[in-house]
N, C-alpha and C positions, 0 to 999 in steps of 0.2 A: 507559596509552596516552597519548602527548603529542600535543597539538593546537597548531598555530602559528596565533596569531590574525593575521588579516590584515584590513586595512581596505579595503572595496569601496565603490564608488560605485553606487547603484542609482537608477533613475528611479522616482518614485512613479507608480503606475499606478492609473487608475480604470476599471472596466468597467461597463457599463450593460447591464441586461437589459430588453428591449422585446418584450413577448409571449414568444415561443419563441426569439427571435433574441438573440444577444449582440452588441452593437456592439463594434467594434474598440476596443482599449485607448486611453485618453487619457493622455498623460504629463505629469506635473506637477513637472518639475524633478528634480534629483538629491538624493540623501540619502546619508548614511554608514550603512553596514550596522550594526545593533546588535551588541552582544557576543554570544556564543554562548549566554549565560545569558538573553538577552532575545529570542531566536528561538524562536517556537513551531513545532513540527513536527507536522502531522497527517498520519497514514498512513490513506488512504481507499481502501476497496474497494467493491465494488458493493453489498454487503448481501444477506443471504439470509433466506428463511423458516426455514431450518435452523439452530437455535440453535448447534450445534456449529461450524459454519462460521463464524458471527460471533464465537464464543469464540476460534477460531484467531486471528483478526485481533487481539484482545486480547493473546494470547500473543506474536504477531509484533511488536506495538507495544512490548512490554517488551523483547523481544530487540533491537530497534532502539535502544531508549533506552540499552541497555548498550553499544551500538557507535558512537554518534554523540556528538558534543561538546555537543549541545544538551540543556539540563536540563529543557525543557518538551516532552514528546512525548505526544500523544493519538491514539487510534484513532477512526475515523469510518466510517460507512456512508453511501453515496450515496443509498440508499433502502432500504425495507422493514424497517429495524431502527434501533434507537438504540445508541449515540449518533450523531446526525446531524452533518453538517459544521457547521451552526449551533452545535449544543451543544459541539462539539470546539473551534471557534473561540472561543466564549465562555469555555470552560475555559481555553484558552491565555492569553487577555487576563487573566482572573482571576489567573492564575499569574504575571503580569508580562510576557508577551510584548509587544514594541514592533513586531514583525513576525512574520507568520505564513507558513510555507511548507507548501503542501499537496502531499504526495507521493503520486500515485495509485499504488495497489498493483495495477496492471493490467500485463499483458504489452506490449501493442502500443497505438499510437495508434488513437483512433477517436471516435465521437460523444461518448462519456462524458468523454473527455480533452479534446476539442476544444470541446464545448458545455456539457455538463451540469455537470461538476465546476466549471469557471470560473464558470458561472452561479450555482450554489448558494453557491460561495465569496463572490462579489460580493454576494449577498443576505445572507450572514452578516456580511460586513464593514460593511454599513450601520449596524449598531449601534455600530460602533467606527471612525468616520471617520478617526481619527488613526493607525490601525494598517494599514500597506500590507501586501499579500499577493502571493504568487507561487505559481502552479501549476506545479510542476516536471514533467519529462517522465516518461513512464511507464517501465517497468523496460527494455523494448526490446531492441536488439541489444547490450546492454552485454556485454563479454567474459565476465564471471563467470557469466552466464546459461548459457553452454555447460557450464561446471563444474557448475552446479546440475542441468542435465538429466542429465548423465553420473552425478552422484551418485544421483539417484533411480532411474535405470535399473539401475545396479549393485546398489543395495539391493533392488530389486524382484526382480532376478534371483537375488540371494543368498536372499531370502525363499522364492521358488519352489523353490530347492534346499534348503530347510530349514535354512539356516545362520544366519539371523537372525530376530528377531521383526518383526512389522508395524511400519511407521513410524506416525508419529502421524497422518497422513491417513488410513490404511487401518485403524488399530486397531479391532478389533471389527466390521468391515464384512464380512470374507471377501473383499474386492475384489482383494487381491494374490494372485491365483491364475491359473495358466495356464488359458486358455480354449480350446475347440476346438468348433465346431459341426458339423463335417463326419465326425468319428470318435467311436468309443466313448471316453468319458472315461477309463475304466480303462487303455486302451492308451496314452493320453497321459501318464498318470501313471507307467505302467511305462517309457515311453521316455524321460522326463525325470529318472527317479530317478537320484540320484548314488551 
């Protein structure tokens, strides 16, 4: 895969946290975007008490590192598990990042994207005052999300029909099964058998 290097101008931003509130950003002039080798990407999710969920983010971060031009990619959890945003930010800088981009692995905008992640990232950046950061948009209404939803639904329907194995999210859980609370389960199985 080939990537075209483009020079962008970014305004250096400082966000300050006061109690529970994040003050609006202050802009500190413009700078030239570092090379892709000097941009650290942090993929951050909510975090879970369930280890398997946290491990899935590690796998996703590895998948993302294979798909993006940035050589520094780290996973982080907003809360409940390590690595934290602070740990991931520190790792990015230790690996040579001159700028850090935090990509929320969240579907839609909300409090975590609007307040929590920017606040935690600003706190993490305090240790590295010369390293600007950006909190990117959540996945949102990106056109590829419709394809992802369709792919998941198609796979689940094929699983119920006995055509494929469980996906990585359902593996070993028995969750990818047709449910019916109003009728006998045996009749549901008979009516859906292919």
